[in-house]
N, C-alpha and C positions, 0 to 999 in steps of 0.2 A: 874536621870533618872536612872542611873544602878537599884534601888530601886524599879522602877515602871517598869522593865521589867525584874527584878529577880520575883516581883507579876501574872506578867502575864505570864511568864514562870511556877510558881507555877501552877496555877487556867490550865493552859493546859497538867500539867503532871501528876496532883492529881488526878484521876479522883474525883468529887462530894461525888460520891456515898462512896467515903470511910471516908466522915468525918461524925461524930454523926448524926445524927435526935435529931430535927429541923434542920433545912438547914443554916447557921448561915445569917441573912437578908443581909450584907454587899454581900455574891453572888450572890442573889437574887438582887439589885440594882445595881449591876455592870451588870445586864445582860438584863437589861430595854431597854437599846440602839439596843441590837440586836433582842431582842423581839419585839420593833415597828417598825426594819426595814422587819422582816421575816413576822409581820402584811401587811404590803405595798408590799410586793413578790409576796403573797398570793393574791392580786387584793381588798385587804380591801384600800376604798379611803383614800385620804389626809386626806381631811372633816371627815369623820367619827372617822379616828386615832385621828386628833386634837382635834375631841369631846369629846372622850372617855378621853385622855389624859386630856384635862382642867376641865371635870368631876373628876376625880379622884384626880385632883392637888387642888381642890373647893372645895375637900369634905375632903379635909386633910390628905390624904393619903400617907404615905409615899412611898420613890421609891421603896423600896422590897414588899409592900403590891400592889403598882402597876405592877412591874413584874409578880407577882402573877396573879393578876387577866389579864392582858393582855395573859401569857402563857395559861390559860385555855381559855381564849378567841382564842387565833389562833389556838388550839387545836381542838376548836370545828368547826369553819371552814375547816381547815384539813381535817376535819370526816366528813364535806358535809351541816354544817349549811349557812344560806345564809348567804354571807357578809356585807349586809346591818343592817342586825341583828346586827353587831359586838357592844358589850356594851349594847344592850338594858333591858338585865336582869341587868345586874349588876347595871344599874342607879337606875333601882326597888330596889336593893338589900340593894344599900347605901344607899336611902331611907328611909328601913324601922331601919339602924340603924348598918349593918353587916358592918365590918373590916376586915380585915389583914386575919389569917387562918378559921376564920368564915366564909368567905363572898367569899373566894374561895373551901372552902366544899362545899356550897350553893349551887357555879356555880357548881361545878361538878357533885355534888346533880341533879341537873337542866337539864345539860347536857344528864346523865344518863337515866333519865325519859324519854327524847327523842329519846334514844339509840345511841344516839353522845358520841365521845369523848375517852378514854382508859378503856376497859376493866381492872377491878378489880382495878378502883381507881387509886390518882394519884400517881407518883413515885416520888420521890425526883430529884432536880436535878439532873444534868450527865446521863441522858437519853442518849438512842440506839444513836449513831452518826452518822448512814447507812442514816437516813433517812431524817434528815436535814444537814449532813453535817459539823458537826463541836459544837452539844451538850448543846442544851439551855439547861432552867430548863424544 
């Protein structure tokens, strides 16, 4: 139990931005539950969240890959993308065979083309905590 608490403390004390790129998969995977909770908090329905997660799992994505996808989709909704479109483009890209970072990059490119998302591209996990109150990836 003490080891788990020490690990949790490590993640709150050491900014992820200080960890060498690319961000370790375990850090993405650990954040998946918080990202899913954020999707629900911003108004994505439980049905849509479950459909997206089931689709990601059904296509064999790992937890870290799923976290990258959910993070991009949450950012899109926060930037004005309709909540009911959460995961729509993702499923198309999964059907085309994209996975992992290639999938995340395709999502960002699509959002950029639509004028949504973060300007300047993707930042690594450990982003500004003032907006989200906790620093998600």
